[in-house]
N, C-alpha and C positions, 0 to 999 in steps of 0.2 A: 504494500500500499504506499503510495507516495504522500509525502508531508508537503503541505503547501503553506504559503504565507496568507495572511488575512489581507484581502485587497480592498482598497478604498471604494466607497460608493460613487460612481462616476456620474450619476444622474441627479444628485442632489442640486437644487436650484442655485445655491450660493457658489458651488465649486464645478459645476458641469462645464462651463467654459474653459476652466484651467485644464481639466482632463481632456476635452476635445483638442485643445491646443498641443498639449503634450503627446497626443497620438500622432500629431503632425510634426512633432519634433521642434515645437516652439514653446518658449518660456514666457508666460504672461502673468500679470498681477492686476489686481483691481486698481482703479483710480477713482478717487472721490469725485463726482460730478459737481460738488459744491466748493470744496476747499482745495482740490487737486492733490491731496495728500495719497500716496501709495500705500496699499495694503496687502498683507500676506500673513497668515492664510486668509482665503476669502471668508468674508462674513457679511451679514445683511447690512450692517450700519458702519459708518466710519467713527472710529474711536475719537477722532479730533473734534468733529461738528456734529455727529449723529446722524448725517444725512444718509438716506438710503439710496440716493442717486450715484450710480457709478458706470463705468465703462472698463473695458480691458485693453491694456496696453502691452505691447511686446517689450521684453527686457533682452539685454544682450546676452544673458546667461553667463556672464562673468561675474566673479565674486572672489573674496578672500575668506581664508579660514579664520573665524572668530574664536572658535573653541573647538575642542575635540575630546573624545573619550574612547576607551576600548572596551568592547563587549567580550566578556570572558564566559565560559560555561559557568553555571547553567544559563542557557538561553532557550528561546522557543525551539522546538524540535526541528523546524525547517531551517534554522540557522546553525545547528549544531555542527554541521560539516565545516563551516567557515570559521568558527570561533577559534582564537580571538581575531576580532576585525575591528577596525576604527569606524566611529560615527563622528561626522562633523557638523558643525553649525557654521553655515556660510553667511556672510554679509554681502548683500548685493552690491555691485558696482554702482549702479544708479541711485541706489537709496541704502547706504550702509545699516540704517536702523531696521531694515527688513532682514531677518535672520531666518534661514531655512535649514532645517535638519536633513541630513542623508547620508548615504554611503559615499566613500571616496574610492576611486579606482585610479589604476595606472594607466588605463586606456579605456575607450568605450567598449563595452562589452566584457571587460575583464571582470573576474570574481571580486566579491565585496572584501575579501582578504588579500587582495593583490598588492596592497600597499604596505611596505614595512613602516610600522608605527614609529620607528625610531627616525625616519625621514620626515615625519609631519612637523610643521612648524606654524605657529600663530601667524596670521598675515600672509600665508602662502597663497599664491594665486590658483584659482580653479576655474573651470568651465563647466557648464551643464551639459550632460548627455543624456538621452532618454533610453531607456531599456523596456522593450515590450515583454511584459509578463503574462498577459492575458489579451483576449481580442479587443477588450475595451479599456485596458489599462497600460500605459507607458509610464513607468516611474523616472522621476528626475534622479539622476547619479551626478557626482561630481568628479571630474577628472583633473588631475594635477596638471598644471601648465608649466612646461619647462622653460 
């Protein structure tokens, strides 16, 4: 029996445009229609002005490692073969206050344990890459920029 990871709900109204763009290999975030503030994760209202007006804007997919941790066993069964593996918090280039958690890889499509943790540094540059894990889900992963 194969063990799988819990996948996000890709049709929820607040996040469906994010997942649709991810399937196309594009990284987008919400932008408040009233005050212009960028926000991630997607949510129905702006934290700054409480407006529910928003649109989706494309980001470069560039960022920097703001923080990281290493997942050791025990982990969820689907991740056991990869432990230990690093998990990063990435600050986006366009808006460093937006921080996104994810896996960091040596190259697109590499395993989530492909990065030697000793090589990770705060402020290290990364670029988003999308990995198709189901018909309707492409997960953002972060690739080290050399």
